Residue, then its C-alpha position, 0 to 999 in steps of 0.5 A: m847254550e847252543m851249538t850249530g855247524n856245518d855237516h852237523d845236525d842243524r837244529s840248535c841243541d842244548l848241550e848234554n852230559l854225554a855220560t848220561t845219554m847211553g845206559m844198558e836199558g832195552r831198546s828197539v833199533y830206532k830208539l837206539a838210533r835216536d839216542m845215538a844222535k845225542l852221542g858224540f863223534q861218528a855215533g852221534q852223526l849216525g843217529r842224526s842221519v836217521e833223524a834227517w832221513q826220517k824228516m826227508l820222508t815226511e816231506e810232502e814234495i820231495t825227491i830222494f836220490l840214492g848214490l850206491a858205490g862200493a860192493m854193497v850187494p856182494a856183501g849181503l845188503r841186496k834185500l835191505i836196499s830192495h826194501m829201501i826201494s820198495e818202501r820208497m825210502v828212495d825215489c831215484v837210484v845212481s849205481t855202479g854197474a857192479n852192484l847191479f850185475h851182482d844183483l842180477c846174478e843173484g836173481l838168477g840164483v848165483v850165490h855170494y858166500r862168506g869166506d877166508p880173506c886170508a886165503d890162498d888166492a892162486a888156489l882159489r883161481e884153480e877152483g874157479i872162485d872169485r874174491i871180494f875180501d871175505v866174500y866168495v862168488s863162483e866165476a861160472g856163476l858170473q859168467s852165467g850172468d855175462r851170457y844173460i846180458a849178452e842174450f838180453v842185448k840181442t832182444l833189443d832194437p839195434s835202430q834205437t838208442y837207449s839210456s841206462r835207465e831204460l836198460m835197467e827198467m827192462l832187466g828188471q822186469n824179469m827179475p825177482a822183487h827181492t833184487l834192486l833191479g826188480s823192486a825198482s821196476r815194480a816201484g817205478v823207481p828209476i836206476f841210472v848206471p853212469a859208468l855202465s861199461d866199467s862192470s860185467i854189464g859192459i862185458g855181457m854187451v861186449l859179448a853181444w857186440r862181437e856177435g853183431h848185436r850192437i846197440v848204443v846206450d846214450q850216457i849223454r841222454d842219462v845226464d839229461e834225464i837225471s837233470q830233468i828229475t832234478e829240475k822238476s822236483s820241489q825239493t831234493g834230498v840226497v843219500f850217498v853209499g860211498g862216493g865215487v861217480p854215483k855221488n858226482f852224477i847225482q850232484q852235477t844235475k844242479v850244475v846242468a839246472d843252473l846252466c840251463g835256467k832252471y835251477r831251484g837251489g841246491h839239494n835241501y837234505a844231504i846224507q852220506y855214509t863214507i870212509d873217505p876223508p876229505h883232506f885228499g881232495g877226492l870227491s868221495g870224501c868231500t864235505f857237503s859245505e864244499g859242495v855248497s860252494w858249487g851250488k850243488i847243496s843249498k846253505e840251508a840243507r840239513m847236511i850229515q856225513v857219517f864216517v863209517d863203513a856203510t855195511i855197519a851203517l845201513p843195516i842200523v839206519v834202515h832197520a831204525l826208519d822201518e821201526s819208526g813207522t814213518r812212510r812216504k805219503t806222496p812220493p814222485r811219480y815219473a812218466w817218460n815220453e821220448g825222453e821228456l819227463s813228467l813228474a807228479y807227487e802222488e798218494r801211494r797206493 
């Protein structure tokens, strides 16, 4: 007897007695995730997401997009995500500006601390401490990041326009390798920030703007550049951490490709870790099956949505992938020439 269905592992599988699949014997994280794939509900979805991601890593010609929303860096996942980038578990990142600003601040030595979510926020304000649920960070530290961005802007040529990808690459050149910005710059992984102004990066740029150092960030060029990546990729996969703007920004590349006559079909793999349900109609929770109707996801795609807090899921998933020993052989390499992309799949060094 076989079962298949949207947003589930697209393998046909024999029904098992679930009560026999999860005993208490010792396991590695990878073995735990593999065994979880045999379970029901979100545990099963989490395990199957590891299987799908691992399969993506074995494809010879595929580009894997990462959509990064939520406060993942303040929550403590910076090194984990940097590892994903360095090991080419992903090939192109679309992030909120907030994650990258906090990443930059940590690269400058600003520390996030675990605190009390029930603290007196007025008292925290008096002490110059900003709170993100149970995470504390110094307002003075964040302001040092704002000023760093302002000084960075002053080094740029005001006669040029820049894509967010270019700005993040330049910022990453002076960031430590354990940051998202630093690891991406070293690995040749582009980072796009489609809502750049909706973050402290935008605030820092305003500081420079008001001092007469005005540069233009061309976010339409962002759309063009990331759409070129989709159009020139043999296959594409998406991994969404949360939803929001990063999810839509990656999804809409398929719409652009279709309009421009360069459509190669929807994404071939789709994984999401989200706490947003689909029935309110928001994009963050919408199913991949819904994306099939837009042409964003291939109807044959392997689609796995896990309704779970990403701070729980990612450490398990990434450690499992690392323990699996699966390594990318031919990730895409990008070369940009005046906004035009050349993409080739090359052996890793």
